[in-house]
Structure formats: C-alpha cells, structure tokens
N, C-alpha and C positions, 0 to 999 in steps of 0.2 A: 599541608593545611589541615588544622584541626578540625576533626570531624564534630558536628553538632549530636547531643544527644539526642537521641531518639524519639524519647519519652518526654522532653518536653514539649508543652502544649504550643503548636503554631497560633497566637494571639497578637492583633495589632497593639500597640501602644494607645493610650487614650492623651493625647497630645494636641492634633490635629481636627480641625472641624470635617463636616460631611463636604466633600466638593462635589461637582456636577461632572456630569459625565460626557467623555469626547467618543468619537469613534475612529475609524483609523480606513486607510489605504494607502496607499502609495510610498514608493521609496527612492530616493534619490541619492544617489552614489557620491561617495567623497573620495574624488581623485578618478573614480569611474566609472558607473553607469548611471541613466538618468530612470528612477523608476516613476511608479505612480503616484500622486500628490494627493494630499486632503489636509484639510485644515484644523489646529487644534484651537477650538474656542469652545464657550460655555456648551454644557449639555446641551443634547437634541430634546425638544419635550417629549415624549415618547408616549405610546398608547396606554402605556401603565405607570405614569408621571407619580415620583414620590416626593415630590416635594410639598413643604408644608404650606396651607393654604395662608395669607396673609388676614388678619382680621381688619375687619372694616366697621368701624363706627362713624355714629354719626352727630356732629356737633351743633347742628341747627334745631332751631326749637320754634315754636310758634307762640307767641305771647297775644293776649287779648286783654282790654281793660272792662272794669264792672263796678258799678257803683256799691258803695260800702252801706249795707242796711244794718239800722241797729238791732238791737236782742229782740226787742218787742215785734218789730217790723216781720222778721225772720220767723217768729212763733206766730202771729196772724198768718202768715202767709202760709206755712207747715196746715195751719189747722184748714184754710180754705183748699186745700189742696188735699188734703184726706177726705174731706166733705164732699168735694166733687167726684175724687175715686170713687167712693163708696154709690155716689148714686149713680153713676154712669155704670158700675158694676151691675146693681140691681136691674137696669135697663138693657143689659145684654142679656142676662140669667132671664129675662121675661123674655125678651124677643128670639131666644134661643128655644123657649119652650114651646111657644108659639108658631116658629118653623116645623120643629119637628112634629107637631100633632099633626099640622098640613101634611107634610111628607109620609108621616104614618100611616094616614089615611088614604092617601093616594097608592101605596105600596099596595095595602089591604084590598083595595080597590081594585088593582091590576091582578093579585093573584086570583081573586075570585073571577073576574071575566076569565082568566087562563084557563082556569078548573072546569068553568059551564062551557069554554071552546072545546078541551081536551076530555073531560069527562074523567079527571084524576089530577093527581100529582105528577106531572111531567117536566119536561126541561123548560126555563126560564125564557128558553126560545132566543126571538132575535130583540126583547124588550130592554131597552136601554135605560136604566134610571140614572140621572146624573145627578146628585144633589150635594150643593155645596155644604151643608152644615153637616151632614154624615160623612162627607169627606175630609171635612178638617179634623173630625174627631175621629177618625180612623175606622169607622165604621164600615165600610165599603172595600171591594175586593176588585183588583183590576183585572178586565175580560176583555177579551179583544172587540173592540168595537164602543167599549165604554166602563162604566161601571156599575156594578150590582152590590148590594148588599149582602152582610156576610152572612142575617141573618136566613137566608135562602137556603142555606146549607150546601153540601157537597153538589159538584156539576156530575152526570154521569156523562159518560162518553159510548156512542153509537157503536157498530158492527162496522161502519167506514172508518172509525179512526183506529180502531184495534188491525183492520184490512192493510192499512197503510203502516202501522209501526211492525207488524209481520213481514211486509216486501223491504220493508226498509232496513230489516235485520237480515234478511234472508242475503239482499245486494252487497251489506258490509263485510257478512263472511265469506261470500265468494271472494271481494277483492283482497282480503287478508290472505286466503290462500294462494292466491294468484302472485301476491307481492313475496311470499315465503319463498315460492318454487324460481321466481326470479332471482331472488339474493341467492339462493343456494347455487344456481348455474352460475353466476358473476363471483362467488368465491372458488369455487372447484376450477372454473377456467383460470384465475387469475394466478392459482398456485401451481400451475401446469408443467411450467419453465423451472420451479425453483427458487424463484425470484421473489419478490414484494409487489405489492398491488395496493392502492390507498384504499382498496373496497375490503382488503383482509388479510392476515399475518400473512410472513413467509411460509411457503411449502415447507423448506429445507429438506428437499428430496434426497440431495447429497448425502444426509445420513442414513440413508439405506443402505450404502457401502460398506458400514462399520456397527460393530457391536457395544452396548454401552460395558461390556464385560471388558472390553478393548481398554478400557480406562483403568487406571491405576487405582485401587482405593482409595489412595490417600489423596488422589488429586478428583474424585467425584464431586460433584457439586462447586468444584473452586471455578475462577475464572478462564481455566484450560480446560474445562470440560466441555466440550461441543455442544452435548446433551443440555446445558444450561444457555446457550446461545439465543436470545432470541431471533435472530438472524444468521444464516449461514450460507447465504448467497456469494458463491464466487470464491469463500475462502476453503483453505485446505484443511479439511475437519480429521485428519488423520493424527491421532495424539503424539505429543511431543513437549518435552519440559525442557526443552535445549533455550539457552540464552546468550545473548551479546552484550556485554557491558551491564549483565543481570538484567536485560529486557527479555522477554519471550518473543521468538519467531513462531510463534504457533501463529496459526493460517496463511503464513505464507506458502506460496509454491517454489519450487526449488530453480523453476527456470524464468527467464524474461526477456525482453525484445527491446531494445532502444534505436529500432531503426524508423521509429515510428515520425513521421514530421505535423507538425499541429496543421499548417497549411502549405501552401506551394510556396509562400513567400517567405518560411524560416527556414533553418536546417532542421535535418532531423536532432534526434536528442545525442546520438552519440557523435554530433559532428559540432566543433567548437560556435560559439554564440560571441559576436565580437560586441559585448556589453562597454558601455559607454561611446558607443556609433551606433547601434542598432537600436530601434526604439522597442521597447516592452509594452506590449498590449495584455493587461491580465484584470483579474476580479479576484475578489476577496470573499471567501466562505465564510461569513461571519454569523454569529447565532446558530451555529452547529454543535464541533465539540465544544466550545466556550459560549454558553448560551449566555444573551442579554435581553433585557425585558422589551427593546422599544422592537427587538427583531422577532422575538418568539413570544409576543403578548399572553398567547395560550396559557401560559406555564404560570402565569401570573392571575389572571383575571377572576379566579375563581375563589381570591381571597379578599378578606376584606380590609379596607384600608390600615383600620385600627392593629392588623396581625402583623404587619408590618413585612411582609416576603416581598423582596424589593433585589435580590439577587440570589446566585447559586448556593451560598451559604444558607441563607434563610429558609429557601424553596427546599434543600436536602435535609436541613432540622427538621422542618413540619412532616415532611412527607416519612423521615425514618428510613434507615440504608435499606430494608427490602424492597419496600414501594419505591424511593428512588431512584434503586437500581434499573427496577422494570421501566420506570417511567422515562428515565434518562436513556436506556438502551433502548427502547421503542424509536424515539427522536432520533437516536445516531443513527438509526436503520434505514428508517423512511424521510428525514428532511433533506437529506442529500445521499444520491445512489449514484449508478453506474448512467443513469439517462443524465443525470445531470451534467456529468463532464461530457458525454457526447453533445449537449447542449452548447456547453461553454466553447466548446472545438468550433463548433457548428457559427457560432456567432463571429469568430475572427480571432479571438483570444490564444495565445500563444504560453501565459506564463497564468501561474494560480498560486494565491495564498490562502495557505491552511492555519488558521489559528488553533491552539490546543493548549490546555491549562495543566501546571504540574502534576495535576492527580492522575493525569493520565501514565505517572511513571509512578508516584508513590503518594502516601498520605503521613501524617504526622498527629501525635495523638493530641486528640479536641477536635480535629479536624471532621464534619460532615459529610464532605465530599463523594462519590461513587470512586471507588478507586479503580484505575486498572483497565475498567472495561471501554474507555474510547480510545486506548491506546490501539485495539485490534483494528477499530475502524478507521484510524488514523493509516495504519499500515495497508489498509484496503483500500482508502483514498489515493495514496502513492500510486497503488497499482494500476488503478483505475486512469489517472492523471496519464501513467507511462503509456497505459493503452491507446491516449488519443496523443499523444507528441506532446503533452503540456509539460511545460518546466515549475518547478515547485518551490515555492518560500513557506520553507518551515518557521513559523511565528510563535515561540513560547508567549502566549497571551497573560498568564497568570502565573507568577511567584511566590514562593512564598511567604507571607505577612501583607503580601498587597503593595505593588510599585505606584499606585496613585489612588488611593482610597476608592475608586471607581467600580461600580457594580460588574462591568464587564472582567474585572480582575479576580471575580470571586464572590467578595466583600467590601460593599460597599461602606466607607466609615474612614478609620483614621490608615495613616501609612504608617505600615510595620518592617518595611523592606529599608534595608539601611537606616532606620531610624527609629530611635525610642527603644525600649528596655530591648526586646528581641531583635532590633536590628541587624546588628551584627551576625546572630546566630542564623536570621532569615537569609541574609548574605552570603552564609557558606551553604546553605541549604541549597541554594539555587545554584551555586558554584558545582556541587556536588549532583545537581539534577545534571547540569550540561555536560560533566563527566561520564554519564551514563549515556545519555544521549549524543552524542560526538562520536563515542566510541560504535555505539550501533549504527548510525547513520555514514560511517565511513568506512562502511562495507562496500566491498564492488558493486554491488547490485544497484547502490543510490548514488555512484559518481557522475552518473548523467544527469539525472531524473531529477536531482535536488541542487536547484542553481544558486539559493542563497539559504542561508542560515541566520536565523533571526536568533538572538540573545534576550530580550525581553522588551515586550509593547510597553509605549507610552510611559516610562518612566517618568515620575513627575519631578522635573529637575526643578522647576519655579517654587518646590515647596523642600525638595530633599537639600541637603550638602552638596553643589556640581562636584566638589573634589574627590566625595565618596563614590559617587557614580562611577566618575572618570578611574578612580583605581579599580572599583569592581570592574567594569569593561576591560581593563587590560589585564587582567588577572582572567577573566572568561576566555578571552580570545586567545590567551596561553594554553589553556586548559584544553579548548578547541583543537588547536593548530597542532598539538601535541600529539592528539590523539586519532590524527589524519585526516582534519577536514580540509580541503583544498578550495572548498566555494568561497564566494564573497560572503564576508557578514554583515547581518546588517543592526545598526545600532540605532534608537529610537534619539529624534534631535531633542526629547526633553521640553517640548514648548519653547525653548529660550531665543527660540530664530535663528535662520541658517546666518546670518552675519556674525553670531557672537560664538561659533563655532571657529571661528579663525585662530590657529596657534593650535588647537585643542587635538591630541592623538596623533599628530602629524607623523611620529616615529610608526605607526600603527599601520601597516600595509593590507590590501586588497578588503578595504572598509566600505560599504555603502551607507550612506544617512539617511534614516528611515524618518521621513518628514508626511504629516498629515494635515495638508491645507482643505479645507471645505468655502461652499458658497452657500449651503444650504443653513447656515449656523451664524451668519453674519446678516444683519438684517439690511444693509447697506447694498448687499450683492445677491442676496435672495429676490429681489426684485427686479433683477435682470431679466431679459428674455435671456432662451438656451444660447444662441448666438452668441450674445455679450459674453454671457458665462465663458466659452470657451476662449474668446479673444481676450477675456481678463485673463484666464489661465496660462493663454500662451505668451503674453507679456510679461505681467507680473510675476508668476510664480516661476517660469522658464528663466527670467533673468536672474532672479533668487539662485537658482539651483546652477545656473554656469557660473558664477561666481563663488557657490558654494567648492565648486569642484577644483578652484582655483586657490592653493596654500596662500596663496600671496593677499588674498582677498578675503575667503571663506575657511 
C-alpha cells in the first residue's frame, strides 16, 4: 500500500455541515457474540453544549388610536404644558428650601443639646436623623439603625470596637495555621505508597531506585524519560527504547498472570470464553484517553463560548503543546486508576471497553494533539484489567481526518476520513496505524486479556460512501489478521441499522458488529421507567441482534 506523506497536513475537507454528537457502548456480534448495545441518535445535550442558540423575534405589536390635532392646537397645548411645568418647578424649589430650613434647624438644635450633655464634641450616639429631602439629595450616610447627615463628619470607634477586631484577627490566624498543618499531613500520607490521591500529586517513590544519569542524553526530557512522567505508579521505570511495531514497551513489566477470574461465574483469562452463547457484561471508559465535553466538562467550562473550545483539537490548540501535555497527562493519571478497575470488577462486570485516539500512536503535520503520552496509560490500563480478570475491548476512537465529524473523534466539524480532499490519505494513514497496533498487540502477553479488537468507532456511514467504508474495512481486517491478531474484530454499524447489513462482508469471518442504541436520546424512550427500558431493550434490541447474526436475515 502506498505510504502517505508524513508532512502533509491532517485536515478535514470543507464539505459537510457540523453534525451532532452521539455516544457509544455495546457491541453485537455478526455470526458470533452478543455485545453491549447503544442507540445512535442525535447528540446528547451535554453540560458544555456547543450548539448555536436560535434567534427569537416577536412579530406582535400593540396599537392604539388617537385623535388628529391641528398644528395650532398642538402649539397651544405645548405652550400650556411649558407654563405648567415652570410653575410646578418654582413651587417644588420653594417647598424644598422651606423643608431644608426646618430640618437644618432641628439638626443644629440636636447638636447643641448633645454638646451640653457631653461637654464637648463626642459621638452622635443613638441619635437617628431620618430626613426625606436630605436622603433624596444624597446628603446622608447609612448607619446602623438609620441615617445621619454627612455634615456630622467621620465617626470615631471606641476601645470595644478595636478589641473585637484584634480578637477576630487572632482567631483567623489560628484557623489558617491549623488548616495548613492538616493539608500537609494529608499530602504526606497520600504519597506514602507511591500512588496518587485526589488530594495531591503522585509520590513517584519508585523513581528512588534509579538515577537520572541512567537515562541516555538523547532520551532525556522525552516521553521515554520516566523523570518527565507525571505518574510512575505501577510502571516499570527502568529505561528502555525497545519497540514492537514501532511502539514502545516502556513501562511494562516482563511477567504477567492470566489465571485471574473476574468473578466465579466466568472463566479465567487463560480459559476460553464461549462468545455467542455466554452473555457479556461490560462497561465503557469514556472521556478518559479520548476526552469528550459532556463527560469531562471541566476541561471546557473555563472558556467563553465565543472562543469555540468544543473538542480536543481546539482545547489543545488554545493550551499549547507544553500546557496541553501537562493538563492531559494529569487527567490520564487521575481520572481512571487501579481502584477504578477493582470497582468495575466488584460491580460484576467481566469486559471493559477502552477508547483511545490515534495520537496515542502518532501525530501529523498541523495536529495540535498531545502525542504518545496516552499510549503509556493505555498499556497500564490493560495490565490493571488483567489483574482483575477483565477482558479488554480495544477501541480506536478517533482516526485521522475524523470518521464522523463529532467531538469525540478529536475534531468536530467536517468528515475528512475516506471523504474530501485528503480522504484517501487519511484512510491509508489509519491502515498504517492498525499495522502498528496489530503488530504490537499480537504479542503473546495480549493473547488472553484482549478479547475484541476494534477498527474504528462510529464511522458515519449515513454521510460517507458505504462501499468506501466496506472496502476500507476489508483492507483493515487483512492487515490485522496478517500481523497475528486472532481475536474477534469489531466494526461499527455506521448507523445504517442492523437489517441493512444483510449480505455485507459475509466472506469475512470473526467479525463483531458494533451497534450503539440508547434510550436517553429518544424523547419517546426517556420517559420510560427503568424496568420498562429494560423490557424494551430485551424485546426490541435483542430481536434485531438475533436477526443480524443470521446471514439469511441480517
């Protein structure tokens, strides 16, 4: 196959409108297993929606009738109004002056009485002067219990007031000191085991066994240098530049154990799973290695809507390479960790779907994405799954050019995969990525723990040439099988609907048709109570899946 020019920009064409975003889950086998199911439908309204608000205009007006006046009548009316206005203004001025005189006299009288009582100029005490005219003219100050004239000058504070201030400040200083000690103890305790805690950064204590001088000069500061990693928990930090399929094994330990069971009802990893007859109970790790605004809105909430930060492309663009790398690696380290996999196992699941994006493998000219850092966390996640007896569904969630134009493909907007100016180029690039991935994951250590190998998440076949997607799929399967992948291969149903797959790819074996039905995005289904949603899935969806597994009907 011809190789693409690595320097050619990876940009989508300008041919399609911006579609709405869907979500995913479930896979349904074609001639084999039954997987998790989800509904493809319009994009969920998430906490960070990027839809344009519709403009609302009002066509309603109120009308009223009036008599038509002659020019002379209007002139006379204006003259009368002016005369009346002048008279009223004079009356208001006279009245205001009279009131001010009375009020001023009262204030001066009160001051005299106070001075005679106190023997000098003391506080205004409990005197309350409430003057409407003065208040309206802004000549009063609000004090506790009423108003006082600005003419009284500054209020003095007594010893009692300053004692209260001193005591309050002292208490505040003590509180701050105690809080600082508590936070320090929490951070030191959190890092004791070398892991990470939501209260602080990982301790990375396993770096104590190696020296920075052990890292070759050429590798220092690179993604292979463990001293640049935000989190080294459970990684092998001994330096190596060894690769398989051009992908690094850095961070992996040399031994593994496939004798673990997820629970007593399923076989251990090194035992055969009867796909097609045994039910799969799985969960998807969305919003982790492929971020999605509705799952991780905190990445996007700090930006104004007019900045257009709507996906990983725009987010990494505005952050810049250095800050994007720091921000996303911290997310990779803390959003999902070893405890997450233990919790999934404890909940009774036996399979786990891990979405990741093509920039875990490589990036192209013009890409703002953070390259290769997520690769290390993908490998660690597989080892965490292995330790819990969970079988893995590898899901390439984003391919060059975007396969659907939705934000979870990396870049929202046009579809540039198998479509537009660089469609063929991006199709070839995605085949090259699968060449690397399948070579790496055909190693013996992944034979049992990886159960399903996904080609591409949710290709939007309702907007792409169907035959182009089928041709690409045939080529991708050939590449993956040639490199030694024996597991079932998942392909997206493209939102065509299961019945429309009848007769397609029938000569290709070991395929799982990945369908994503939902109830949450259908207004007719979202109103169902929980039990009715389950009944709907068991009747409507299961019948479709059963039909799709029969080559005579689906």
